[in-house]
GUSEGU-709629 format. One record per residue (C-alpha): residue number from 0; residue in one letter; x, y, z. Coordinates in nm, 3 decimals. Example, Ala and Ser with C-alpha at 12.3 -4.5 7.8 and 13.67 -1.06 7.14 Angstrom:
REM residues 2
{pt 0; 'a'; {1.230; -0.450; 0.780}}
{pt 1; 's'; {1.367; -0.106; 0.714}}
END
This chain:
REM residues 386
{pt 0; 'm'; {10.528; 12.371; 2.039}}
{pt 1; 'a'; {10.502; 12.008; 2.059}}
{pt 2; 's'; {10.320; 11.827; 1.757}}
{pt 3; 't'; {9.945; 11.750; 1.724}}
{pt 4; 'q'; {10.050; 11.400; 1.777}}
{pt 5; 't'; {10.272; 11.424; 2.103}}
{pt 6; 'r'; {10.048; 11.701; 2.308}}
{pt 7; 'r'; {9.812; 11.549; 2.554}}
{pt 8; 'i'; {9.525; 11.841; 2.625}}
{pt 9; 'a'; {9.272; 11.734; 2.923}}
{pt 10; 'h'; {8.928; 11.896; 2.959}}
{pt 11; 'l'; {8.784; 11.881; 3.305}}
{pt 12; 'd'; {8.406; 11.945; 3.339}}
{pt 13; 'm'; {8.236; 11.890; 3.674}}
{pt 14; 'd'; {7.940; 11.679; 3.651}}
{pt 15; 'a'; {7.639; 11.885; 3.705}}
{pt 16; 'f'; {7.821; 12.125; 3.880}}
{pt 17; 'y'; {7.577; 12.354; 4.065}}
{pt 18; 'a'; {7.304; 12.062; 4.135}}
{pt 19; 's'; {7.635; 11.883; 4.288}}
{pt 20; 'v'; {7.683; 12.159; 4.529}}
{pt 21; 'e'; {7.353; 12.169; 4.644}}
{pt 22; 'l'; {7.325; 11.804; 4.703}}
{pt 23; 'l'; {7.598; 11.870; 4.917}}
{pt 24; 'k'; {7.411; 12.053; 5.132}}
{pt 25; 'y'; {7.098; 11.852; 5.069}}
{pt 26; 'p'; {7.200; 11.496; 5.063}}
{pt 27; 'e'; {6.821; 11.365; 5.129}}
{pt 28; 'l'; {6.761; 11.477; 4.754}}
{pt 29; 'r'; {7.016; 11.281; 4.633}}
{pt 30; 'g'; {6.820; 11.080; 4.357}}
{pt 31; 'q'; {6.598; 11.290; 4.341}}
{pt 32; 'p'; {6.482; 11.507; 4.038}}
{pt 33; 'v'; {6.580; 11.893; 4.162}}
{pt 34; 'l'; {6.585; 12.209; 3.978}}
{pt 35; 'i'; {6.793; 12.528; 4.065}}
{pt 36; 'g'; {6.721; 12.884; 3.994}}
{pt 37; 'g'; {6.413; 13.105; 4.020}}
{pt 38; 'g'; {6.568; 13.382; 4.313}}
{pt 39; 's'; {6.582; 13.301; 4.682}}
{pt 40; 's'; {6.220; 13.283; 4.773}}
{pt 41; 'h'; {6.218; 12.899; 4.814}}
{pt 42; 'q'; {6.490; 12.855; 5.074}}
{pt 43; 'p'; {6.432; 12.498; 5.247}}
{pt 44; 'v'; {6.267; 12.520; 5.574}}
{pt 45; 't'; {6.404; 12.339; 5.873}}
{pt 46; 'q'; {6.174; 12.217; 6.105}}
{pt 47; 'a'; {6.201; 12.174; 6.491}}
{pt 48; 'd'; {6.279; 11.796; 6.465}}
{pt 49; 'g'; {6.570; 11.895; 6.236}}
{pt 50; 't'; {6.408; 11.746; 5.890}}
{pt 51; 'r'; {6.364; 12.021; 5.598}}
{pt 52; 'v'; {6.075; 12.091; 5.386}}
{pt 53; 'f'; {6.150; 12.207; 5.010}}
{pt 54; 's'; {5.984; 12.366; 4.779}}
{pt 55; 'r'; {5.829; 12.254; 4.457}}
{pt 56; 'l'; {5.785; 12.339; 4.122}}
{pt 57; 'k'; {5.396; 12.336; 4.149}}
{pt 58; 'd'; {5.448; 12.599; 4.395}}
{pt 59; 'y'; {5.628; 12.877; 4.212}}
{pt 60; 'v'; {5.500; 13.163; 4.073}}
{pt 61; 'g'; {5.729; 13.428; 3.885}}
{pt 62; 'r'; {5.943; 13.479; 3.625}}
{pt 63; 'g'; {6.254; 13.290; 3.671}}
{pt 64; 'v'; {6.441; 13.053; 3.460}}
{pt 65; 'a'; {6.617; 12.720; 3.556}}
{pt 66; 't'; {7.003; 12.751; 3.631}}
{pt 67; 't'; {7.065; 12.393; 3.623}}
{pt 68; 's'; {6.873; 12.062; 3.727}}
{pt 69; 't'; {6.970; 11.705; 3.823}}
{pt 70; 'y'; {7.053; 11.437; 3.571}}
{pt 71; 'e'; {6.709; 11.286; 3.718}}
{pt 72; 'a'; {6.535; 11.611; 3.641}}
{pt 73; 'r'; {6.700; 11.605; 3.320}}
{pt 74; 'a'; {6.547; 11.282; 3.237}}
{pt 75; 'l'; {6.193; 11.390; 3.255}}
{pt 76; 'g'; {6.288; 11.695; 3.010}}
{pt 77; 'v'; {6.362; 11.961; 3.256}}
{pt 78; 's'; {6.719; 12.176; 3.185}}
{pt 79; 's'; {6.878; 12.458; 3.240}}
{pt 80; 'a'; {6.722; 12.799; 3.045}}
{pt 81; 'm'; {6.364; 12.615; 3.073}}
{pt 82; 'g'; {6.122; 12.897; 3.241}}
{pt 83; 'i'; {6.044; 12.757; 3.606}}
{pt 84; 'm'; {5.640; 12.790; 3.511}}
{pt 85; 'k'; {5.710; 12.543; 3.189}}
{pt 86; 'a'; {5.896; 12.328; 3.402}}
{pt 87; 'a'; {5.632; 12.336; 3.662}}
{pt 88; 'r'; {5.390; 12.222; 3.393}}
{pt 89; 'v'; {5.616; 11.932; 3.303}}
{pt 90; 'a'; {5.687; 11.813; 3.640}}
{pt 91; 'p'; {5.499; 11.943; 3.938}}
{pt 92; 'e'; {5.630; 11.771; 4.193}}
{pt 93; 'm'; {6.022; 11.837; 4.169}}
{pt 94; 'y'; {6.211; 11.984; 4.392}}
{pt 95; 'l'; {6.290; 12.348; 4.324}}
{pt 96; 'l'; {6.645; 12.508; 4.554}}
{pt 97; 'p'; {6.766; 12.880; 4.514}}
{pt 98; 't'; {7.099; 12.939; 4.354}}
{pt 99; 'd'; {7.363; 12.979; 4.568}}
{pt 100; 'f'; {7.662; 13.151; 4.355}}
{pt 101; 'e'; {7.872; 13.211; 4.660}}
{pt 102; 's'; {7.875; 12.815; 4.760}}
{pt 103; 'y'; {7.971; 12.788; 4.351}}
{pt 104; 'r'; {8.253; 13.008; 4.329}}
{pt 105; 'y'; {8.379; 12.853; 4.661}}
{pt 106; 'y'; {8.415; 12.502; 4.533}}
{pt 107; 's'; {8.557; 12.630; 4.170}}
{pt 108; 't'; {8.838; 12.754; 4.310}}
{pt 109; 't'; {8.886; 12.459; 4.548}}
{pt 110; 'f'; {8.859; 12.199; 4.230}}
{pt 111; 'k'; {9.082; 12.425; 4.041}}
{pt 112; 'd'; {9.373; 12.468; 4.323}}
{pt 113; 'a'; {9.356; 12.068; 4.379}}
{pt 114; 'v'; {9.430; 12.057; 4.017}}
{pt 115; 's'; {9.672; 12.318; 3.991}}
{pt 116; 'r'; {9.833; 12.095; 4.269}}
{pt 117; 'i'; {9.915; 11.847; 4.010}}
{pt 118; 'a'; {9.926; 12.023; 3.686}}
{pt 119; 'p'; {9.961; 12.395; 3.717}}
{pt 120; 't'; {9.947; 12.485; 3.358}}
{pt 121; 'i'; {9.555; 12.556; 3.309}}
{pt 122; 'e'; {9.322; 12.743; 3.096}}
{pt 123; 'n'; {8.997; 12.866; 3.300}}
{pt 124; 'r'; {8.689; 12.828; 3.072}}
{pt 125; 'g'; {8.445; 12.929; 3.356}}
{pt 126; 'i'; {8.350; 12.787; 3.672}}
{pt 127; 'd'; {8.275; 12.454; 3.613}}
{pt 128; 'e'; {8.547; 12.346; 3.399}}
{pt 129; 'i'; {8.925; 12.374; 3.235}}
{pt 130; 'y'; {9.138; 12.262; 3.011}}
{pt 131; 'i'; {9.483; 12.157; 3.140}}
{pt 132; 'd'; {9.815; 12.079; 2.924}}
{pt 133; 'l'; {9.980; 11.771; 3.013}}
{pt 134; 't'; {10.232; 11.758; 2.741}}
{pt 135; 'd'; {10.515; 11.776; 3.003}}
{pt 136; 'h'; {10.406; 11.559; 3.211}}
{pt 137; 'r'; {10.587; 11.166; 3.270}}
{pt 138; 'e'; {10.345; 11.012; 3.404}}
{pt 139; 'd'; {10.139; 10.813; 3.202}}
{pt 140; 't'; {9.811; 10.905; 3.065}}
{pt 141; 'l'; {9.530; 10.674; 3.248}}
{pt 142; 's'; {9.711; 10.734; 3.571}}
{pt 143; 'l'; {9.763; 11.106; 3.571}}
{pt 144; 'a'; {9.402; 11.180; 3.464}}
{pt 145; 's'; {9.307; 10.947; 3.763}}
{pt 146; 'r'; {9.491; 11.114; 4.011}}
{pt 147; 'l'; {9.336; 11.436; 3.872}}
{pt 148; 'k'; {9.008; 11.326; 3.930}}
{pt 149; 'n'; {9.060; 11.132; 4.270}}
{pt 150; 'a'; {9.225; 11.512; 4.396}}
{pt 151; 'v'; {8.899; 11.689; 4.301}}
{pt 152; 'f'; {8.678; 11.463; 4.498}}
{pt 153; 'e'; {8.869; 11.424; 4.810}}
{pt 154; 's'; {8.868; 11.825; 4.774}}
{pt 155; 't'; {8.562; 11.910; 4.686}}
{pt 156; 'g'; {8.325; 11.560; 4.717}}
{pt 157; 'l'; {8.209; 11.614; 4.400}}
{pt 158; 'r'; {8.280; 11.427; 4.099}}
{pt 159; 'c'; {8.387; 11.503; 3.737}}
{pt 160; 's'; {8.419; 11.408; 3.427}}
{pt 161; 'i'; {8.769; 11.451; 3.212}}
{pt 162; 'c'; {8.892; 11.345; 2.878}}
{pt 163; 'v'; {9.276; 11.371; 2.755}}
{pt 164; 'a'; {9.328; 11.398; 2.382}}
{pt 165; 'p'; {9.587; 11.547; 2.102}}
{pt 166; 'n'; {9.402; 11.878; 2.135}}
{pt 167; 'k'; {9.147; 12.136; 2.266}}
{pt 168; 'l'; {8.857; 12.030; 2.022}}
{pt 169; 'l'; {8.880; 11.671; 2.124}}
{pt 170; 'a'; {8.930; 11.701; 2.472}}
{pt 171; 'k'; {8.644; 11.909; 2.505}}
{pt 172; 'i'; {8.390; 11.699; 2.290}}
{pt 173; 'g'; {8.526; 11.387; 2.448}}
{pt 174; 's'; {8.466; 11.499; 2.836}}
{pt 175; 'd'; {8.089; 11.447; 2.763}}
{pt 176; 'l'; {8.147; 11.094; 2.600}}
{pt 177; 'e'; {8.137; 10.906; 2.923}}
{pt 178; 'k'; {7.928; 11.170; 3.152}}
{pt 179; 'p'; {7.862; 11.118; 3.457}}
{pt 180; 'd'; {8.252; 11.059; 3.614}}
{pt 181; 'g'; {8.376; 10.973; 3.302}}
{pt 182; 'l'; {8.737; 10.913; 3.231}}
{pt 183; 't'; {8.804; 10.943; 2.834}}
{pt 184; 'i'; {9.155; 10.894; 2.649}}
{pt 185; 'l'; {9.088; 10.969; 2.278}}
{pt 186; 's'; {9.364; 11.002; 1.997}}
{pt 187; 'm'; {9.363; 11.101; 1.646}}
{pt 188; 'a'; {9.322; 10.734; 1.576}}
{pt 189; 'd'; {8.978; 10.719; 1.698}}
{pt 190; 'v'; {8.815; 11.030; 1.524}}
{pt 191; 'e'; {8.701; 10.801; 1.279}}
{pt 192; 't'; {8.532; 10.555; 1.481}}
{pt 193; 'r'; {8.418; 10.764; 1.836}}
{pt 194; 'i'; {8.391; 11.101; 1.676}}
{pt 195; 'w'; {8.256; 11.091; 1.305}}
{pt 196; 'p'; {7.925; 10.907; 1.465}}
{pt 197; 'l'; {7.815; 11.215; 1.701}}
{pt 198; 's'; {7.594; 11.490; 1.556}}
{pt 199; 'v'; {7.773; 11.805; 1.445}}
{pt 200; 'k'; {7.598; 11.974; 1.719}}
{pt 201; 'k'; {7.843; 11.791; 1.962}}
{pt 202; 'v'; {8.173; 12.041; 1.774}}
{pt 203; 'n'; {8.196; 12.302; 2.029}}
{pt 204; 'g'; {8.194; 12.564; 1.755}}
{pt 205; 'i'; {7.891; 12.480; 1.568}}
{pt 206; 'g'; {7.599; 12.655; 1.689}}
{pt 207; 'p'; {7.222; 12.590; 1.663}}
{pt 208; 'k'; {7.227; 12.810; 1.367}}
{pt 209; 's'; {7.513; 12.631; 1.208}}
{pt 210; 'a'; {7.362; 12.303; 1.284}}
{pt 211; 'e'; {7.077; 12.416; 1.086}}
{pt 212; 'r'; {7.242; 12.527; 0.815}}
{pt 213; 'l'; {7.432; 12.215; 0.774}}
{pt 214; 'a'; {7.126; 11.997; 0.809}}
{pt 215; 'a'; {6.986; 12.181; 0.529}}
{pt 216; 'l'; {7.253; 12.022; 0.327}}
{pt 217; 'g'; {7.208; 11.693; 0.474}}
{pt 218; 'i'; {7.515; 11.712; 0.692}}
{pt 219; 'a'; {7.397; 11.552; 1.013}}
{pt 220; 't'; {7.687; 11.414; 1.177}}
{pt 221; 'v'; {8.047; 11.490; 1.195}}
{pt 222; 'g'; {8.147; 11.212; 0.935}}
{pt 223; 'e'; {7.892; 11.365; 0.677}}
{pt 224; 'l'; {8.076; 11.689; 0.747}}
{pt 225; 'a'; {8.455; 11.533; 0.711}}
{pt 226; 'n'; {8.319; 11.387; 0.374}}
{pt 227; 'v'; {8.138; 11.632; 0.246}}
{pt 228; 'd'; {8.315; 11.847; -0.091}}
{pt 229; 'p'; {8.494; 12.149; 0.093}}
{pt 230; 's'; {8.383; 12.393; -0.207}}
{pt 231; 'l'; {8.053; 12.328; -0.089}}
{pt 232; 'l'; {8.108; 12.416; 0.264}}
{pt 233; 'q'; {8.312; 12.772; 0.127}}
{pt 234; 'd'; {7.955; 12.781; -0.076}}
{pt 235; 'h'; {7.743; 12.818; 0.206}}
{pt 236; 'f'; {7.987; 12.957; 0.476}}
{pt 237; 'g'; {8.266; 13.150; 0.372}}
{pt 238; 's'; {8.601; 13.026; 0.362}}
{pt 239; 'n'; {8.704; 13.111; 0.684}}
{pt 240; 'y'; {8.433; 12.923; 0.900}}
{pt 241; 'a'; {8.453; 12.654; 0.626}}
{pt 242; 'g'; {8.817; 12.601; 0.648}}
{pt 243; 'w'; {8.746; 12.555; 1.040}}
{pt 244; 'l'; {8.468; 12.318; 0.962}}
{pt 245; 'y'; {8.685; 12.116; 0.760}}
{pt 246; 'n'; {8.962; 12.108; 1.019}}
{pt 247; 'a'; {8.748; 12.013; 1.315}}
{pt 248; 'a'; {8.532; 11.764; 1.123}}
{pt 249; 'r'; {8.908; 11.576; 1.090}}
{pt 250; 'g'; {8.975; 11.655; 1.490}}
{pt 251; 'i'; {9.227; 11.915; 1.370}}
{pt 252; 'd'; {9.300; 12.165; 1.623}}
{pt 253; 'h'; {9.606; 12.399; 1.690}}
{pt 254; 'r'; {9.501; 12.607; 1.972}}
{pt 255; 'e'; {9.727; 12.631; 2.306}}
{pt 256; 'v'; {9.627; 12.604; 2.656}}
{pt 257; 'v'; {9.607; 12.981; 2.726}}
{pt 258; 't'; {9.712; 13.004; 3.093}}
{pt 259; 'h'; {9.594; 13.387; 3.121}}
{pt 260; 's'; {9.354; 13.629; 2.940}}
{pt 261; 'e'; {9.215; 13.990; 2.998}}
{pt 262; 'p'; {8.832; 14.004; 3.020}}
{pt 263; 'k'; {8.685; 14.215; 2.720}}
{pt 264; 'v'; {8.403; 14.315; 2.933}}
{pt 265; 'i'; {8.292; 14.297; 3.274}}
{pt 266; 's'; {7.858; 14.280; 3.323}}
{pt 267; 'r'; {7.622; 14.354; 3.577}}
{pt 268; 'e'; {7.292; 14.231; 3.525}}
{pt 269; 'v'; {6.909; 14.081; 3.659}}
{pt 270; 't'; {6.606; 13.920; 3.553}}
{pt 271; 'f'; {6.310; 14.053; 3.750}}
{pt 272; 'e'; {6.041; 13.832; 3.895}}
{pt 273; 'h'; {5.772; 14.043; 3.725}}
{pt 274; 'd'; {5.809; 14.288; 3.421}}
{pt 275; 'l'; {5.889; 14.647; 3.542}}
{pt 276; 'h'; {5.778; 14.965; 3.354}}
{pt 277; 'a'; {6.000; 15.276; 3.358}}
{pt 278; 'i'; {5.749; 15.518; 3.480}}
{pt 279; 't'; {5.487; 15.293; 3.710}}
{pt 280; 'd'; {5.777; 15.135; 3.867}}
{pt 281; 'r'; {6.102; 15.440; 3.869}}
{pt 282; 'e'; {6.172; 15.374; 4.240}}
{pt 283; 't'; {6.259; 15.022; 4.204}}
{pt 284; 'l'; {6.411; 15.019; 3.914}}
{pt 285; 't'; {6.631; 15.334; 4.038}}
{pt 286; 'd'; {6.758; 15.134; 4.339}}
{pt 287; 'i'; {6.818; 14.840; 4.126}}
{pt 288; 'f'; {7.008; 15.025; 3.824}}
{pt 289; 't'; {7.205; 15.223; 4.080}}
{pt 290; 'g'; {7.291; 14.900; 4.282}}
{pt 291; 'l'; {7.413; 14.731; 3.973}}
{pt 292; 'c'; {7.624; 15.032; 3.909}}
{pt 293; 'h'; {7.783; 15.040; 4.254}}
{pt 294; 'r'; {7.863; 14.644; 4.197}}
{pt 295; 'l'; {7.999; 14.659; 3.848}}
{pt 296; 'a'; {8.255; 14.965; 3.964}}
{pt 297; 'a'; {8.339; 14.723; 4.279}}
{pt 298; 'd'; {8.410; 14.431; 4.029}}
{pt 299; 'l'; {8.625; 14.678; 3.850}}
{pt 300; 'k'; {8.844; 14.771; 4.123}}
{pt 301; 'r'; {8.847; 14.410; 4.268}}
{pt 302; 'k'; {8.985; 14.296; 3.938}}
{pt 303; 'g'; {9.209; 14.639; 3.837}}
{pt 304; 'y'; {9.071; 14.720; 3.581}}
{pt 305; 'r'; {8.933; 15.106; 3.510}}
{pt 306; 'c'; {8.674; 15.111; 3.186}}
{pt 307; 'a'; {8.652; 15.361; 2.906}}
{pt 308; 't'; {8.307; 15.221; 2.757}}
{pt 309; 'v'; {8.000; 15.195; 2.949}}
{pt 310; 'g'; {7.699; 15.056; 2.842}}
{pt 311; 'i'; {7.321; 14.868; 2.936}}
{pt 312; 'k'; {7.134; 14.629; 2.831}}
{pt 313; 'i'; {6.730; 14.567; 2.835}}
{pt 314; 'r'; {6.520; 14.283; 2.762}}
{pt 315; 'y'; {6.166; 14.365; 2.720}}
{pt 316; 'h'; {5.857; 14.152; 2.789}}
{pt 317; 'd'; {5.839; 14.020; 2.423}}
{pt 318; 'f'; {6.241; 13.894; 2.484}}
{pt 319; 'h'; {6.351; 14.205; 2.226}}
{pt 320; 'i'; {6.683; 14.369; 2.309}}
{pt 321; 's'; {6.837; 14.686; 2.338}}
{pt 322; 't'; {7.195; 14.801; 2.401}}
{pt 323; 'r'; {7.330; 15.147; 2.455}}
{pt 324; 'd'; {7.675; 15.243; 2.516}}
{pt 325; 'm'; {7.896; 15.526; 2.516}}
{pt 326; 't'; {8.249; 15.601; 2.541}}
{pt 327; 'l'; {8.375; 15.796; 2.853}}
{pt 328; 'p'; {8.627; 16.051; 2.843}}
{pt 329; 'v'; {8.842; 15.957; 3.104}}
{pt 330; 'a'; {8.839; 15.578; 3.164}}
{pt 331; 't'; {8.740; 15.460; 3.540}}
{pt 332; 'a'; {8.577; 15.268; 3.817}}
{pt 333; 'd'; {8.426; 15.494; 4.003}}
{pt 334; 'p'; {8.074; 15.414; 4.070}}
{pt 335; 'v'; {7.925; 15.755; 4.025}}
{pt 336; 'v'; {8.050; 15.820; 3.691}}
{pt 337; 'i'; {7.933; 15.510; 3.572}}
{pt 338; 'r'; {7.609; 15.546; 3.710}}
{pt 339; 'k'; {7.587; 15.890; 3.556}}
{pt 340; 'a'; {7.707; 15.752; 3.222}}
{pt 341; 'a'; {7.460; 15.460; 3.240}}
{pt 342; 'g'; {7.185; 15.708; 3.286}}
{pt 343; 'e'; {7.272; 15.887; 3.015}}
{pt 344; 'c'; {7.276; 15.525; 2.782}}
{pt 345; 'l'; {6.980; 15.462; 2.938}}
{pt 346; 'r'; {6.801; 15.805; 2.805}}
{pt 347; 'r'; {6.877; 15.680; 2.481}}
{pt 348; 'i'; {6.664; 15.376; 2.510}}
{pt 349; 'p'; {6.288; 15.340; 2.467}}
{pt 350; 'l'; {6.115; 15.294; 2.754}}
{pt 351; 'e'; {5.759; 15.210; 2.649}}
{pt 352; 'h'; {5.721; 14.920; 2.737}}
{pt 353; 'k'; {5.779; 14.655; 3.010}}
{pt 354; 'f'; {6.113; 14.489; 3.053}}
{pt 355; 'r'; {6.228; 14.170; 3.237}}
{pt 356; 'l'; {6.614; 14.238; 3.233}}
{pt 357; 'l'; {6.819; 14.530; 3.317}}
{pt 358; 'g'; {7.200; 14.526; 3.265}}
{pt 359; 'v'; {7.502; 14.752; 3.306}}
{pt 360; 'r'; {7.828; 14.647; 3.161}}
{pt 361; 'a'; {8.204; 14.804; 3.136}}
{pt 362; 'g'; {8.382; 14.753; 2.814}}
{pt 363; 'a'; {8.702; 14.877; 2.679}}
{pt 364; 'l'; {8.910; 14.740; 2.993}}
{pt 365; 'f'; {9.260; 14.879; 3.095}}
{pt 366; 'k'; {9.446; 14.760; 3.384}}
{pt 367; 'e'; {9.452; 14.958; 3.667}}
{pt 368; 'n'; {9.827; 15.099; 3.682}}
{pt 369; 'd'; {9.843; 15.123; 3.266}}
{pt 370; 'p'; {9.912; 15.482; 3.220}}
{pt 371; 'i'; {9.671; 15.453; 2.930}}
{pt 372; 'h'; {9.380; 15.440; 3.103}}
{pt 373; 'q'; {9.444; 15.843; 3.170}}
{pt 374; 'r'; {9.355; 15.910; 2.779}}
{pt 375; 'q'; {9.107; 16.080; 2.648}}
{pt 376; 'g'; {8.798; 15.914; 2.514}}
{pt 377; 'r'; {8.692; 15.979; 2.163}}
{pt 378; 'q'; {8.333; 16.174; 2.222}}
{pt 379; 'g'; {8.483; 16.463; 2.420}}
{pt 380; 'v'; {8.312; 16.551; 2.711}}
{pt 381; 'l'; {8.050; 16.328; 2.870}}
{pt 382; 'f'; {7.860; 16.550; 3.100}}
{pt 383; 's'; {7.915; 16.806; 3.317}}
{pt 384; 'e'; {8.061; 16.872; 3.669}}
{pt 385; 'p'; {7.802; 16.823; 3.968}}
END
């Protein structure tokens, strides 16, 4: 393994990815505040003269949440995961577009293919971000990072931000420093001047709860975290996480770029426009539930997996979540088997109250050609044959 000082790890993050893809389709909305989310009921309407009419937030009715928004929308205080009805109160004239995940997946594949033709050692971190190991490339860092950015733009028409640093931790932080369309190069010598002034929230791995606990100790910036007595961190966070905090604040991270990892779970879920009840909306829910199970089975088959556990998730009207899981006697990708198992889980969940989300998940995954998937589960027979 190359030393921390000699490694060159890039984090490439697409700028406002979903929103940017939508603006490729609807360039007349460039420079405008736009929210993406809320189902498919607000598709743009093309008029006889070829102009398009777009929905506005003030016209939206439902329980949807923002998937993302343009930078102009963010400047008005509208961000991802915000309820669309709440966003409408903030900016009622803002434009509203439905999500188009098929397009997002296409552009995700396209930009990753463009990067891989230059630097193939890639760790996929989601639809819009990747880590790239550039250590073995002879080209100087600035020109190589510029070439990667240009390749992404030429293949997609989309902008990205990239940081090259000695490790993944710093590269992740750095890719956000000069957004949008940023190019940042960090070394260990930059940690004190560029990283320490940042909020601890900027460190990937310090979530909201940890940030609150650190704030209670008077620690708000990365620099303050770097200079705190390690024993204080151990007293409040335990030795393992305290040790990680101590290293992270100093920009220390020895993780490798992982080019392949097996998924731990595959899931499908849907959030309803309006809360539904298991009795009064039984027919609707049955169709949705069966559809989720069949799509989950199709996902498993497409990716070459079988699952040994099946589970469900329900989020009630008050946002409380209930889950149930069960182990199958034999791993499967059969939609009928998955539907029966999920139904068995559903019977173990309280259904007196309305709920807004329903999900089905497959866990304990085995590759299709792995003989281990034939083994019996620990719970014996799950249900009788029809």
